N, C-alpha and C positions, 0 to 999 in steps of 0.2 A: 617298125612302121612308118610311114614316110608323117611330118608336117596332114599333109592333103591327105590321105586318107584316114592319119586320126583323128582329122574334123569332120568327115565323111561319115563314121563310125559314131561318134559324138552325136551327132545330126539324125540319122539315122535311131539312136537309141532313142533320143527324145521324142522325136516322133512318131514311135511306136506307143515307146509309155503313153503320150500323150492321146495316141488310136485309143489305146487299150483302157482309161480313165473316160475316154467318151462314150466306147462299148460299152463299160459297165456301167454306166448310168443310164445308157439308151436303154439299156435289156432291165434295167429295174421295176420292180413290181408295179414302182408306185409311177412310171412312164405314163400314163394316161390322166392324170390328175391332174385338173384343174383348178382347185380351189385346195389351201394349204393350210393348216391351223398351225403356227410354230410358235414352240415356248423353248424360253433360253436362259442357261442361270451362271450365277458368277462361279459354279465350281458343283465338283458329287456331290458336298455334302451342305449345298444351301437348300432351302428349306421356302424359298420364296424365288419368284422371276416374273420375267416381262410376254406376257404373248402380244402378237402378231396376227395378221389375216393377209393370205397375198393369194392373187388368180393370176393362172396363166395366160397370156395374151400370146398368140402365135408361139413363140418360142422363148419366152422369156417372162420373168415374174415382174409383176405390178401390186405394190400395197394398197390393201384395201381400205383398213380399219386402221386409228391414232393405235399404238404400241400402249398397253393397259396392263399391271402389276396384277397374278395371280399367284397362288401358295398352291404347295406341291407336298409330296413324302416330308415326314416330321425328319429323317434323314438322309435327306437329301435325295440322290436320282442311279441309278444302278442300270444297265442296260437289261433292255429286253429281251422279248421273244416278239419280235414284229414281221415287217418285212423286207427287214436290210436284213446285211451277211452277218451272224455270229461277230462281235469284236474283243477284243481281250485288251488288258491292261487298267482294271479301272473295276467297279464295284460291279457285281452280278444281281439282278435284279433276284429275290428269294418269298414263297410265302411267308407273312410275318413281319417281312423286315423295315416295313414304316419308308419304302422308297418310293420313288416313282420309275415306271419302267421309260427307259431311254432308246431313244429310237424313231424309228417310222412307223407309224399305224394304222391303219383303215379303220375309218369311226362309223360305229354301227347306229345301233338304234337308239330316236329318242326318248326319255321317257319321264314320267313325272306326275303330279299325285290327282292335277286335274285330269277331265274326261277327254279332254281336245288341247291341243298348241299352236304355236303359229309356227309350223317349219313343214317343210318339205318331204325331211327325212320320215321313214315309217316311223309308228310311235307309240308306246305301250305304257296305256292309263294303270300305271300303276294300283293295287289292291293288298287289302290285308294279308291275301295268301303267300305274296313274290315276295322267292328271295334269293339271293344271289347265291352261289354252293360254297364256300372257301374252305370247304375242308377236303385237303388234296389226297386222292386216292378217289372221289368218292363219285358214283357214277356221272353224276349232274354235278362235277367241279369246272368254276369257270363259268355259269350259265346260269340266269335269269331263268329261273323256273314259278309257277303256281306249283302249292300245294298238294291244292284242288285236283290237279289234273294227275302229277306224279305221286302225289302222295307223302303224309308226314314226315317215314322213314326216308325218304330224299333227304329229307333239308334238313334231317336229325344233328345239331348241331353247328349250324346254319349260324354266324355273329352278323352275317349281314338281312336284316328284312329290308325288304321293299321300301314300304312306307315306315320308317322313323317316324313320324309323326303321332303313330298308333301305336308303335314299340318302343318310342325312343324319348318319351318324355315333350311331343312335342316339337321335335330335330324336325328341321326343313331343309335340311340336305340337300336330299332330293328329289324337292320340289320340285324341281327343273335341271334336265343334265343329259346324257348322252355316254354312251358306253366305247371308248377308249379299246378297240382288240388287241390287248395286249393276249400274248399267251390263244391263243385260237386253239390253238392245238392239243388244250387240256393237260402241259407236261406236267409230272407231280414235281409237288413244291417249284412250280415256276412262276408262282405269282396267281392271284386272280382280283375279279369285281374289279377294274380300274374304271374310273369313271371322268368326266367333266363334270361338275358338280358344284351349288352357290356353297358359297364360303360363310362362316357368319359375323368375320373379322378379317381383315388384312394378315393380323398378324395368326391366323385361323390354322395352321398348319398342317398336312391330311395325314392320310395311313397307307396311301399311295397314291389318289386319286389329285388331281389338278381340280383347286376350287377357283370362284370368280364370283362377281356382283352379278347379280339377279340381271342388270340389266347389259350387263357383258352377252351373258349367256343368251337372253330375249336376240340381241343381236347376233349372234353367235347363228342359233335356231332357225331364224329369220333368213339368213344368209345364206348355209352351207343347203345343196341342191345333189342327189342322189347319184344324179347322171354326170355332174361335175367329178366327180372320182374324189372326193374329197380325202386327206390325210391327215394325220396328227404327228406331229416330229418335235421331241424333247429329247435337249442337248444342252449341256453343258456348253457355255461359251466356245472355249478355247476346243471342242470336237466339234461344234458346229464350223468353225472359220477350215478347220484341218480336215472337214469331210464335205462343203459346200459344194466344191468345184466338180468334185466324182460323182456325188447326189444328185448332182444341178437342184441346190439350193438354194432360196431367193437369198442376192445381196441382204444385209442388214442394214440399215443408218447407222453413222457414226456414232450417236448416243449411246447405240443398242448394243454395239461393234464392243464399247467402252463397257460394257456392263461389270 
C-alpha cells in the first residue's frame, strides 16, 4: 500500500469511528434529556463524591448550580441496570452489596413525609404502610407499594419501610427524596430501592443510595422538571472521562476533573 493510500485509509477509519461514536450518542435513550444530575467519585470504592447539575441549551450543556458533596454506598459503586449499554471490567451492582449503581438512570417520582413538596415531579406522600420491596424474586421487587393495597404478605420480609420516622426511631433520611430508576425491569438480585435522599452527616455513607443535605435536595426538587426528561448519572471520575464524548456528557470543571 502506498503512503497516500495508507493515509487515506487511516483518515477513513478515524472518520468512521467518530461517526459511529456520534451515532451511538445520538441514539442514546437519554438523547432527549435537557436536565442532568451528575455525581462523580474518585474511584469504584469511594463512598462519597461530588454532585453537579446541568441543563442543555441547544446542543451544549451548561452548569446550573455549584458543585456540592454527597455520599453514596458504603462500598462505593458498581455498574447498574439503567439506560446505558452494559459495561465490563468493574464491579457490578447486586442486591445487598452496599454499592450505588453506576450509569445513566431516569429520575422517577419524588417522595416525602409531608403531604406536599415544592416540586414539579410526581410526588408521593408517604404513609406508615408504604414499603419498598427489597426481597429479590418477590412480585413487588424494586417497587414502592402500599401494604394496605397489595396486602401484608406482598411486603413480607422487606427491610425498607418508607416512613422511617415511624418505623426506625425517627429516622429522617426519607423525609424528602426521589427515585433513581435503577433496575426498572426488576431483574433478580439486580439491586433495589435506589433513591436520592437526605444524609445524616457528610460521613454518613448509604446502603446504595445517594445522600445530601436538605438544602441541596430542596434545590434539586424545585429545579427538576418532568418535561425536561431529567436523568441521573453516577460514575467514577476515570469512567466519566472515558465515556464523556460517546455518551455526550457535560464537561466538568478542572477542580472536579482532578477529584
